[in-house]
Steps between C-alpha positions, in 0.01 A plus 500: 500500500391487868180689424444350156426145620225586751369778278464268202341232719232742614444646154461161331268370768273806471505517120442128457201509735361799312542328165326186629209712620482672160489161327214387724304818423586467129346153478196607702431806283535301177268228624765226489374343817691176455838679489379729779430202722832330420693819571324546834562130579873560461482720808387215724835313537657824625314454829751229587767768538258715700428207734870437548546872577231481772665191648832682508333793673383260772840336526664842540270585791260731311145360517320628189214739565204586283689762303787259426262222401319742269833585333576136441147440371566771242835333427691799637656315791844491344511879529513468877738269685597502870842580637608216726795669669453801734804676350385453142548825300161673459514776240217744440155387602614196697732706723195672652247215512619217722699192401353421160614624163343490157630313199658811352654588838679166508635554151609855558663405829712252310587771248600748771726250678654375178366152560739428788280485812411143602147581611430694184616213286298248700180703459580571138546129445147439636362760258691353205380145574139618529524704182658208311226267621233747395666545160517127435143430614328811363714688248607191305147368429394856407797522263411171331134598465563845356771370264264236368229762447737724301642212294186297434201734538581867441855580379410868500391497866697786648394479866546120533835533323621770736375302798686189377821697447488658846424164657804351326719782623362483852550123522856529372573775751358294785747223410787746476410666831483162673841397362647838585393511863570132571849564373536794738405275793811292443802615704753700302276568201464855379219660303560438129534803272221632283637332185477158668141563610409614150655190344313278745177678417553458126590135543195423714272695269627319193488163667142545622382666181623223271350224717165676532485572128596141414223360720245749365587426137490124569159541665383708202593224255433181701246614759496277809808303398697779664401352836662171401828671409494714815405196708795294375737791573346539848543130581864502388576807708316369805686165493824687451431712806417190703830343388688806628368436854435866578459549877332841491178334630526245779162322510467227231153604376595865473831403343321310220256789451786747487679296231182470293429873519860593424497255209210695353698824543793340319288489183567871472806592704774365725513585872793374704385351829821325604814657645828480317600528133207454262673488161434128453136528596447799273662309212265205556200730518584673173581174329157358584326828418679532167405147400140575589496816290665322205244219522214750511644684200536171307140412578 
């Protein structure tokens, strides 16, 4: 299982990017310029994760050069992250090229150490946060767009359907990876077995798939009214987060922005941002989400 987690992360990231590129080329060849433009536009929010990656490079004492900036401009910055500690394990390429290691080097270092080294877990946590942010900002809009195209425009569209399926799987795996490695950062927690990881992946995939499909079908039937339903859900979740008084962000303005953005994420999935048991919060989240789905179905 030690090699399966990083191996699957790399494979899904590469395959999802390839499928997105195929979808862009597919729309361009068929002359569907509107869908081509929308699919390309879904790439733009991903630059937020690239910008955060550059800022973390600076914070770790690695001023980005032209080559590194070019990688981030091509949205390949997550494949290269710095090693902050001088004794950080550097397998393969990174062991012979200074104090930086690529994305896959970080993942394979965690696999080789069994996920027990503190520096490995810290760097791996950075990678997981960046990947989760990229998945929420880039993969999720792409998933919604391609799903709507398959449901409402061309049910026989093979390439958009494959791209939507891989985006769903990649987003679910980003959530599972984040949960997995944040769990490992807690003292006394061991790596869960493969069966647990598989169950988490199936749960996240089913949860995301049903919510995306419900929103797409609602948009297919009621057009722009879907924004009203999603907006009400977003407001409820945002006020709920404010009521919890999460202290993950200190400054008041950023704290409000964080709650608003996380409230939008809660339309699709739950992410625990507070320490301690989360059973009550998860129950509230699913109660509100279930009522929203039932109301949409009734409509």
